[in-house]
Biopython code that builds the backbone (N, CA, C, O; Angstrom):
import numpy as np
from Bio.PDB.StructureBuilder import StructureBuilder

atoms = [
    (1, "UNK", "N", (117.199, 135.622, 152.719)),
    (1, "UNK", "CA", (117.951, 136.607, 151.793)),
    (1, "UNK", "C", (117.151, 137.613, 151.238)),
    (1, "UNK", "O", (116.102, 137.169, 150.769)),
    (2, "UNK", "N", (117.301, 138.820, 151.137)),
    (2, "UNK", "CA", (116.460, 139.774, 150.487)),
    (2, "UNK", "C", (117.386, 140.392, 149.369)),
    (2, "UNK", "O", (118.485, 140.883, 149.623)),
    (3, "UNK", "N", (116.833, 140.320, 148.102)),
    (3, "UNK", "CA", (117.598, 140.744, 146.961)),
    (3, "UNK", "C", (116.598, 141.925, 146.537)),
    (3, "UNK", "O", (115.381, 141.807, 146.680)),
    (4, "UNK", "N", (117.145, 142.961, 146.056)),
    (4, "UNK", "CA", (116.354, 144.076, 145.662)),
    (4, "UNK", "C", (116.865, 144.860, 144.612)),
    (4, "UNK", "O", (118.091, 144.887, 144.507)),
    (5, "UNK", "N", (116.186, 145.505, 143.812)),
    (5, "UNK", "CA", (116.864, 146.549, 142.835)),
    (5, "UNK", "C", (116.946, 147.841, 143.630)),
    (5, "UNK", "O", (115.984, 148.559, 143.904)),
    (6, "UNK", "N", (118.358, 148.073, 144.003)),
    (6, "UNK", "CA", (118.663, 149.242, 144.668)),
    (6, "UNK", "C", (118.234, 150.784, 144.219)),
    (6, "UNK", "O", (117.991, 151.710, 144.993)),
    (7, "UNK", "N", (118.207, 150.814, 142.886)),
    (7, "UNK", "CA", (117.736, 152.015, 142.193)),
    (7, "UNK", "C", (116.187, 152.247, 142.280)),
    (7, "UNK", "O", (115.715, 153.378, 142.162)),
    (8, "UNK", "N", (115.365, 151.060, 142.506)),
    (8, "UNK", "CA", (113.907, 151.013, 142.682)),
    (8, "UNK", "C", (113.674, 151.234, 144.043)),
    (8, "UNK", "O", (112.909, 152.137, 144.382)),
    (9, "UNK", "N", (114.262, 150.494, 144.905)),
    (9, "UNK", "CA", (113.724, 150.218, 146.196)),
    (9, "UNK", "C", (114.776, 151.013, 147.101)),
    (9, "UNK", "O", (115.890, 150.516, 147.266)),
    (10, "UNK", "N", (114.442, 152.257, 147.702)),
    (10, "UNK", "CA", (115.442, 152.906, 148.432)),
    (10, "UNK", "C", (115.283, 152.594, 149.966)),
    (10, "UNK", "O", (114.478, 151.713, 150.267)),
    (11, "UNK", "N", (115.996, 153.253, 150.983)),
    (11, "UNK", "CA", (115.999, 152.841, 152.251)),
    (11, "UNK", "C", (114.562, 152.698, 152.850)),
    (11, "UNK", "O", (114.270, 151.696, 153.502)),
    (12, "UNK", "N", (113.689, 153.681, 152.630)),
    (12, "UNK", "CA", (112.362, 153.462, 153.146)),
    (12, "UNK", "C", (111.669, 152.416, 152.528)),
    (12, "UNK", "O", (110.881, 151.782, 153.230)),
    (13, "UNK", "N", (111.799, 152.129, 151.415)),
    (13, "UNK", "CA", (111.216, 151.049, 150.534)),
    (13, "UNK", "C", (111.698, 149.610, 151.016)),
    (13, "UNK", "O", (110.924, 148.653, 151.017)),
    (14, "UNK", "N", (113.015, 149.518, 151.422)),
    (14, "UNK", "CA", (113.448, 148.293, 151.697)),
    (14, "UNK", "C", (112.943, 147.965, 153.172)),
    (14, "UNK", "O", (112.575, 146.843, 153.517)),
    (15, "UNK", "N", (112.973, 149.088, 154.001)),
    (15, "UNK", "CA", (112.307, 148.891, 155.447)),
    (15, "UNK", "C", (110.863, 148.516, 155.404)),
    (15, "UNK", "O", (110.430, 147.756, 156.270)),
    (16, "UNK", "N", (110.090, 148.980, 154.480)),
    (16, "UNK", "CA", (108.616, 148.651, 154.348)),
    (16, "UNK", "C", (108.628, 147.399, 153.663)),
    (16, "UNK", "O", (107.647, 146.711, 153.942)),
    (17, "UNK", "N", (109.451, 146.870, 152.830)),
    (17, "UNK", "CA", (109.475, 145.489, 152.356)),
    (17, "UNK", "C", (109.699, 144.506, 153.374)),
    (17, "UNK", "O", (109.067, 143.449, 153.392)),
    (18, "UNK", "N", (110.653, 144.834, 154.305)),
    (18, "UNK", "CA", (110.834, 143.857, 155.350)),
    (18, "UNK", "C", (109.741, 143.840, 156.338)),
    (18, "UNK", "O", (109.571, 142.847, 157.045)),
    (19, "UNK", "N", (108.937, 144.959, 156.433)),
    (19, "UNK", "CA", (107.759, 144.787, 157.206)),
    (19, "UNK", "C", (106.844, 144.075, 156.636)),
    (19, "UNK", "O", (106.193, 143.250, 157.276)),
    (20, "UNK", "N", (106.658, 144.305, 155.291)),
    (20, "UNK", "CA", (105.589, 143.502, 154.607)),
    (20, "UNK", "C", (105.841, 142.105, 154.677)),
    (20, "UNK", "O", (104.945, 141.298, 154.921)),
    (21, "UNK", "N", (107.143, 141.757, 154.451)),
    (21, "UNK", "CA", (107.518, 140.134, 154.473)),
    (21, "UNK", "C", (107.809, 139.699, 155.883)),
    (21, "UNK", "O", (108.293, 138.575, 156.011)),
    (22, "UNK", "N", (107.568, 140.483, 157.055)),
    (22, "UNK", "CA", (107.895, 139.979, 158.410)),
    (22, "UNK", "C", (109.140, 139.573, 158.531)),
    (22, "UNK", "O", (109.374, 138.528, 159.139)),
    (23, "UNK", "N", (110.181, 140.351, 157.958)),
    (23, "UNK", "CA", (111.602, 139.983, 157.942)),
    (23, "UNK", "C", (112.055, 140.941, 159.117)),
    (23, "UNK", "O", (111.978, 142.159, 158.954)),
    (24, "UNK", "N", (112.484, 140.448, 160.197)),
    (24, "UNK", "CA", (112.933, 141.318, 161.273)),
    (24, "UNK", "C", (114.266, 140.609, 161.855)),
    (24, "UNK", "O", (114.242, 139.599, 162.557)),
    (25, "UNK", "N", (115.325, 141.235, 161.488)),
    (25, "UNK", "CA", (116.530, 140.584, 162.163)),
    (25, "UNK", "C", (116.881, 140.434, 163.608)),
    (25, "UNK", "O", (117.827, 139.762, 164.018)),
    (26, "UNK", "N", (116.133, 141.043, 164.268)),
    (26, "UNK", "CA", (116.041, 140.852, 165.638)),
    (26, "UNK", "C", (115.284, 139.675, 166.337)),
    (26, "UNK", "O", (115.423, 139.313, 167.506)),
    (27, "UNK", "N", (114.427, 139.135, 165.354)),
    (27, "UNK", "CA", (113.570, 137.956, 165.873)),
    (27, "UNK", "C", (114.660, 136.720, 165.814)),
    (27, "UNK", "O", (115.669, 136.772, 165.110)),
    (28, "UNK", "N", (114.347, 135.710, 166.570)),
    (28, "UNK", "CA", (115.194, 134.487, 166.380)),
    (28, "UNK", "C", (114.712, 133.488, 165.298)),
    (28, "UNK", "O", (115.144, 132.337, 165.226)),
    (29, "UNK", "N", (113.821, 133.992, 164.496)),
    (29, "UNK", "CA", (113.268, 133.025, 163.338)),
    (29, "UNK", "C", (114.395, 132.889, 162.405)),
    (29, "UNK", "O", (114.542, 131.870, 161.731)),
    (30, "UNK", "N", (115.195, 133.896, 162.349)),
    (30, "UNK", "CA", (116.407, 133.765, 161.253)),
    (30, "UNK", "C", (117.829, 133.746, 162.006)),
    (30, "UNK", "O", (118.047, 134.489, 162.963)),
    (31, "UNK", "N", (118.687, 132.928, 161.551)),
    (31, "UNK", "CA", (120.183, 132.969, 162.104)),
    (31, "UNK", "C", (120.841, 134.137, 161.537)),
    (31, "UNK", "O", (121.596, 134.813, 162.236)),
    (32, "UNK", "N", (120.598, 134.435, 160.262)),
    (32, "UNK", "CA", (121.397, 135.280, 159.465)),
    (32, "UNK", "C", (120.322, 135.886, 158.342)),
    (32, "UNK", "O", (119.623, 135.174, 157.621)),
    (33, "UNK", "N", (120.332, 137.231, 158.340)),
    (33, "UNK", "CA", (119.602, 137.764, 157.300)),
    (33, "UNK", "C", (120.509, 138.556, 156.212)),
    (33, "UNK", "O", (121.253, 139.441, 156.634)),
    (34, "UNK", "N", (120.473, 138.293, 154.959)),
    (34, "UNK", "CA", (121.409, 138.841, 153.989)),
    (34, "UNK", "C", (120.655, 139.799, 153.192)),
    (34, "UNK", "O", (119.551, 139.489, 152.745)),
    (35, "UNK", "N", (121.149, 140.882, 152.995)),
    (35, "UNK", "CA", (120.325, 141.927, 152.139)),
    (35, "UNK", "C", (121.691, 142.598, 151.161)),
    (35, "UNK", "O", (122.867, 142.720, 151.505)),
    (36, "UNK", "N", (121.139, 142.905, 150.051)),
    (36, "UNK", "CA", (122.178, 143.524, 149.042)),
    (36, "UNK", "C", (122.044, 144.943, 149.179)),
    (36, "UNK", "O", (120.991, 145.497, 149.492)),
    (37, "UNK", "N", (123.227, 145.575, 148.920)),
    (37, "UNK", "CA", (123.144, 147.152, 148.780)),
    (37, "UNK", "C", (123.281, 147.878, 150.090)),
    (37, "UNK", "O", (123.253, 147.201, 151.118)),
    (38, "UNK", "N", (123.420, 149.124, 150.164)),
    (38, "UNK", "CA", (123.362, 149.951, 151.274)),
    (38, "UNK", "C", (121.674, 149.911, 151.904)),
    (38, "UNK", "O", (120.657, 149.927, 151.210)),
    (39, "UNK", "N", (121.737, 149.866, 153.168)),
    (39, "UNK", "CA", (120.281, 149.957, 153.709)),
    (39, "UNK", "C", (120.344, 150.481, 155.098)),
    (39, "UNK", "O", (121.422, 150.626, 155.674)),
    (40, "UNK", "N", (119.121, 150.786, 155.680)),
    (40, "UNK", "CA", (119.051, 151.432, 156.944)),
    (40, "UNK", "C", (118.426, 150.633, 158.027)),
    (40, "UNK", "O", (117.971, 151.129, 159.058)),
    (41, "UNK", "N", (118.430, 149.226, 157.707)),
    (41, "UNK", "CA", (117.888, 148.273, 158.654)),
    (41, "UNK", "C", (118.939, 148.163, 159.741)),
    (41, "UNK", "O", (120.121, 147.937, 159.485)),
    (42, "UNK", "N", (118.423, 148.347, 161.060)),
    (42, "UNK", "CA", (119.358, 148.193, 162.154)),
    (42, "UNK", "C", (120.133, 146.839, 162.185)),
    (42, "UNK", "O", (119.571, 145.765, 161.971)),
    (43, "UNK", "N", (121.494, 146.965, 162.473)),
    (43, "UNK", "CA", (122.353, 145.752, 162.530)),
    (43, "UNK", "C", (122.271, 145.185, 163.918)),
    (43, "UNK", "O", (122.437, 145.882, 164.919)),
    (44, "UNK", "N", (121.993, 143.824, 163.949)),
    (44, "UNK", "CA", (121.771, 142.997, 165.199)),
    (44, "UNK", "C", (123.042, 142.191, 165.390)),
    (44, "UNK", "O", (123.606, 141.555, 164.500)),
    (45, "UNK", "N", (123.398, 142.284, 166.559)),
    (45, "UNK", "CA", (124.641, 141.434, 167.005)),
    (45, "UNK", "C", (124.011, 140.175, 168.023)),
    (45, "UNK", "O", (123.258, 140.442, 168.959)),
    (46, "UNK", "N", (124.331, 139.125, 167.774)),
    (46, "UNK", "CA", (123.958, 138.029, 168.797)),
    (46, "UNK", "C", (125.164, 137.414, 169.302)),
    (46, "UNK", "O", (126.195, 137.393, 168.629)),
    (47, "UNK", "N", (125.086, 136.941, 170.396)),
    (47, "UNK", "CA", (126.330, 136.312, 171.225)),
    (47, "UNK", "C", (126.027, 134.770, 171.206)),
    (47, "UNK", "O", (124.920, 134.295, 171.462)),
    (48, "UNK", "N", (127.075, 134.092, 170.893)),
    (48, "UNK", "CA", (127.046, 132.581, 170.894)),
    (48, "UNK", "C", (128.199, 132.109, 171.737)),
    (48, "UNK", "O", (129.221, 132.783, 171.868)),
    (49, "UNK", "N", (128.025, 131.012, 172.271)),
    (49, "UNK", "CA", (128.949, 130.405, 173.291)),
    (49, "UNK", "C", (129.985, 129.517, 172.178)),
    (49, "UNK", "O", (129.531, 128.654, 171.427)),
    (50, "UNK", "N", (131.087, 129.809, 172.215)),
    (50, "UNK", "CA", (131.841, 128.831, 171.094)),
    (50, "UNK", "C", (133.289, 128.677, 171.713)),
    (50, "UNK", "O", (134.011, 129.667, 171.825)),
    (51, "UNK", "N", (133.676, 127.502, 172.088)),
    (51, "UNK", "CA", (134.892, 127.073, 172.727)),
    (51, "UNK", "C", (134.957, 127.801, 174.025)),
    (51, "UNK", "O", (136.024, 128.283, 174.405)),
    (52, "UNK", "N", (133.948, 127.893, 174.665)),
    (52, "UNK", "CA", (134.025, 128.419, 176.111)),
    (52, "UNK", "C", (134.062, 129.927, 176.213)),
    (52, "UNK", "O", (134.160, 130.453, 177.322)),
    (53, "UNK", "N", (133.983, 130.692, 175.036)),
    (53, "UNK", "CA", (133.677, 132.133, 175.126)),
    (53, "UNK", "C", (132.838, 132.633, 174.594)),
    (53, "UNK", "O", (132.096, 131.929, 173.909)),
    (54, "UNK", "N", (132.620, 133.998, 174.686)),
    (54, "UNK", "CA", (131.425, 134.418, 173.931)),
    (54, "UNK", "C", (131.933, 135.199, 172.601)),
    (54, "UNK", "O", (132.941, 135.905, 172.618)),
    (55, "UNK", "N", (131.186, 135.014, 171.526)),
    (55, "UNK", "CA", (131.331, 135.541, 170.178)),
    (55, "UNK", "C", (130.093, 136.472, 169.821)),
    (55, "UNK", "O", (128.922, 136.125, 169.973)),
    (56, "UNK", "N", (130.477, 137.603, 169.366)),
    (56, "UNK", "CA", (129.501, 138.314, 168.808)),
    (56, "UNK", "C", (129.411, 138.251, 167.437)),
    (56, "UNK", "O", (130.413, 138.543, 166.785)),
    (57, "UNK", "N", (128.175, 137.852, 166.752)),
    (57, "UNK", "CA", (127.913, 137.533, 165.366)),
    (57, "UNK", "C", (126.962, 138.501, 164.863)),
    (57, "UNK", "O", (125.977, 138.878, 165.498)),
    (58, "UNK", "N", (127.295, 138.906, 163.660)),
    (58, "UNK", "CA", (126.323, 139.853, 162.991)),
    (58, "UNK", "C", (125.346, 139.171, 162.315)),
    (58, "UNK", "O", (125.621, 138.353, 161.438)),
    (59, "UNK", "N", (124.067, 139.477, 162.700)),
    (59, "UNK", "CA", (122.923, 138.677, 162.125)),
    (59, "UNK", "C", (122.450, 139.181, 160.947)),
    (59, "UNK", "O", (121.886, 138.391, 160.190)),
    (60, "UNK", "N", (122.585, 140.602, 160.551)),
    (60, "UNK", "CA", (122.252, 141.113, 159.215)),
    (60, "UNK", "C", (123.516, 141.454, 158.598)),
    (60, "UNK", "O", (124.338, 142.163, 159.178)),
    (61, "UNK", "N", (123.722, 140.916, 157.300)),
    (61, "UNK", "CA", (124.740, 140.790, 156.704)),
    (61, "UNK", "C", (124.652, 141.319, 155.204)),
    (61, "UNK", "O", (123.610, 141.067, 154.600)),
    (62, "UNK", "N", (125.578, 141.975, 154.601)),
    (62, "UNK", "CA", (125.290, 142.409, 153.143)),
    (62, "UNK", "C", (125.935, 141.115, 152.206)),
    (62, "UNK", "O", (127.012, 140.566, 152.441)),
    (63, "UNK", "N", (125.110, 140.813, 151.220)),
    (63, "UNK", "CA", (125.229, 139.725, 150.429)),
    (63, "UNK", "C", (126.600, 139.847, 149.786)),
    (63, "UNK", "O", (127.402, 138.913, 149.788)),
    (64, "UNK", "N", (126.843, 141.047, 149.228)),
    (64, "UNK", "CA", (128.230, 141.234, 148.295)),
    (64, "UNK", "C", (129.419, 140.615, 148.976)),
    (64, "UNK", "O", (129.926, 139.623, 148.451)),
    (65, "UNK", "N", (129.933, 141.116, 150.130)),
    (65, "UNK", "CA", (130.974, 140.692, 150.592)),
    (65, "UNK", "C", (131.191, 139.107, 150.946)),
    (65, "UNK", "O", (132.252, 138.500, 150.802)),
    (66, "UNK", "N", (130.010, 138.589, 151.418)),
    (66, "UNK", "CA", (129.858, 137.029, 151.671)),
    (66, "UNK", "C", (130.020, 136.434, 150.178)),
    (66, "UNK", "O", (130.874, 135.556, 150.055)),
    (67, "UNK", "N", (129.336, 136.792, 149.103)),
    (67, "UNK", "CA", (129.310, 136.226, 147.923)),
    (67, "UNK", "C", (130.791, 136.308, 147.322)),
    (67, "UNK", "O", (131.255, 135.302, 146.785)),
    (68, "UNK", "N", (131.558, 137.507, 147.401)),
    (68, "UNK", "CA", (132.896, 137.497, 146.906)),
    (68, "UNK", "C", (133.832, 136.610, 147.546)),
    (68, "UNK", "O", (134.698, 136.034, 146.888)),
    (69, "UNK", "N", (133.691, 136.445, 148.982)),
    (69, "UNK", "CA", (134.509, 135.560, 149.745)),
    (69, "UNK", "C", (134.389, 134.218, 149.308)),
    (69, "UNK", "O", (135.352, 133.464, 149.168)),
    (70, "UNK", "N", (133.077, 133.885, 149.069)),
    (70, "UNK", "CA", (132.999, 132.436, 148.496)),
    (70, "UNK", "C", (133.301, 132.114, 147.277)),
    (70, "UNK", "O", (133.755, 130.996, 147.036)),
    (71, "UNK", "N", (133.079, 133.132, 146.204)),
    (71, "UNK", "CA", (133.356, 132.974, 144.838)),
    (71, "UNK", "C", (134.870, 132.901, 144.678)),
    (71, "UNK", "O", (135.317, 132.199, 143.771)),
    (72, "UNK", "N", (135.604, 133.492, 145.392)),
    (72, "UNK", "CA", (136.974, 133.561, 145.134)),
    (72, "UNK", "C", (137.775, 132.572, 146.181)),
    (72, "UNK", "O", (139.005, 132.619, 146.165)),
    (73, "UNK", "N", (137.170, 131.762, 147.002)),
    (73, "UNK", "CA", (137.759, 130.863, 148.064)),
    (73, "UNK", "C", (138.469, 129.644, 147.224)),
    (73, "UNK", "O", (137.896, 128.951, 146.384)),
    (74, "UNK", "N", (139.528, 129.558, 147.539)),
    (74, "UNK", "CA", (140.369, 128.117, 147.088)),
    (74, "UNK", "C", (140.287, 126.943, 147.928)),
    (74, "UNK", "O", (140.711, 125.863, 147.515)),
    (75, "UNK", "N", (139.657, 127.099, 149.336)),
    (75, "UNK", "CA", (139.807, 126.048, 150.107)),
    (75, "UNK", "C", (139.307, 124.769, 149.880)),
    (75, "UNK", "O", (139.676, 123.833, 150.590)),
    (76, "UNK", "N", (138.444, 124.605, 148.899)),
    (76, "UNK", "CA", (138.010, 123.339, 148.511)),
    (76, "UNK", "C", (138.651, 122.850, 147.104)),
    (76, "UNK", "O", (138.154, 121.923, 146.465)),
    (77, "UNK", "N", (139.710, 123.505, 146.715)),
    (77, "UNK", "CA", (140.238, 123.228, 145.470)),
    (77, "UNK", "C", (141.376, 122.127, 145.686)),
    (77, "UNK", "O", (142.012, 121.699, 144.723)),
]
sb = StructureBuilder()
sb.init_structure("model")
sb.init_model(0)
sb.init_chain("A")
sb.init_seg("    ")
for serial, (resi, resn, name, xyz) in enumerate(atoms, 1):
    if name == "N":
        sb.init_residue(resn, " ", resi, " ")
    sb.init_atom(name, np.array(xyz, "f"), 0.0, 1.0, " ", f" {name:<3s}", serial, name[0])
structure = sb.get_structure()
């Protein structure tokens, strides 16, 4: 997960930070990479075999939608 101050770290800055921290969503080191705010990091889709079919999964995801879906989930209530 990469959290940044979006007003301080712009598109070029976040790309540089990913390089500096060796965060490359295309690598197999990470299953999912979360990043907050808008960015220009290329989206990576991976294919997994699930129930006999191929499913495409976003490897790079924004934190906010994921956070909100879990925050307001009532599944475990």
